[in-house]
N, C-alpha and C positions, 0 to 999 in steps of 0.2 A: 858736126856739122848734121849727118845726118839727125842724130841725139836730141840735139837742139829745134828741130819742127816734124819729130814726132807728137803728136796728141799724147795725155798720159794715159787712154789704152793701145797707141800705136802699137804696130806690129812691122818687123822691120827685117826682110827676109835676103840675102848676099848669094849667089851663084856662088861657090866654088870653085874651077874645074881643078882635077890638079895633074895632067896631062901629060906639062908643060914643068910640074913644080918638084924642087926637090922636098925629102920631105921633114926637111928643115924647113924649110918657106912654107908650108902647108902650117908646122905646126905654132911658126912665129905665127903666119897669118889669124890661124885660130885665137893664140894666144892675143893675141890685138887686140882683135874685136870683141871677146871673154869679157875687157878691160875694161871697154866702155861699156855695155853688154852684157850686165852678171849674170840673167837667167839666157842664159844663148843652148841652145838645142844645136844637137846635128846628124846633116840628117842624111841619108848615102841614097842615092836612084839607080846605081846600075853605074857601068862602067866606067869614065872618070868620073860621076859628076857629085859637087856636092851640096848641101846649100846648111846655110850658117842661123840660126831661128833663133832674133830678137824678141822677148815679149816681155811685158811689163812684170809678170810674173813668174813662176815657175809653173813649165809648162810637164804635162806630166800626158804617159801613153790612154789611161784613162778618159781623159780628157777628149782627146784625140780621136778614143773611138767612141765615144759620144757624142760626135758627127752630125755619124749618117745623114739625120733627117734631114739638117740645112743640107748637105751633098744632092742628097737627092733633087731637089726644089732650087738648086743653085747652078746656073754654067760650070761653075768650074766642077763641078760633079762630074760634067762628062770628062771631063783631063785631068783629074784628082783620083777618077777610082769612087773606091769606099774606105768607111773609116777604115776600114783589117789593113788591107791592102799602104793605107796613106801609114798606119803606124807602125808598118812595116820597116817603112822606110826611115823612123823613128830611133837612130843607135847611137844616143846620146843623150842623156837628159845632163843637165848644167856643171854637179856632178862630177860627168865618166870625164865634159867638157876638158875642164878646170886641172883635172888627173892629167888625162892625155895630151895637151895645149903646156904641161905645168912647168917644162922647162924653155918653154919657151921665152922671145923673146921678146916688148912691141918695136915693131916698123911707124915709122915714122916717114911724112912723106917725102922730105928732103934726103931720108935714104932706104924706100923702098923697092930697090934696085932685087928683083933677083934674078940670078943665074937658070938660065934655062935646062932644066932635066931631067930626067924620064925615070926617074922614080918611082912610077907607076906602080910594080908590082910591088914594092916596100912600104907604101901608103896603103895598098890593099889591102896587104898583109896582115898591118897594125889596125884596119878598120875592121878587118874579118873577123876578133872574138865578138864586135859591139854587133854588127849585123845578126850573128850568126842565134845571139841571144833576142839578140829583135824576134827574128821569125820565132822564136819557141817562144816565145810569152805572146803571140798571136795568133800563137799553132794556123804558122802558114809550113 
């Protein structure tokens, strides 16, 4: 339904907290999202908060780093900070997202029941290599 309502150049952002998800369910949700939006990136902002961002084209870290002039002029820039901080939160490009969730299954509305689980540490451990690599890439 979201894809049908996006304009040709539309961007969709989905908050994906994982404090009560199993690692399997987390990967399934990501797999499902990317099955609809192939140009998905995963962003990790700390604690148990991640975001999936769907763009109509592959999104690169260099494109995010080039946002500084726009961030400085916009109200959103006060919340998002510099492009360098924002780029460090981009931990998976679409290829990494596909690999990370490759063994996931598509979740359908009529079977979207997730059993509450406390896999926070397992999910964090799975995200850690990507977060470290992103921080190195932007020199943070």
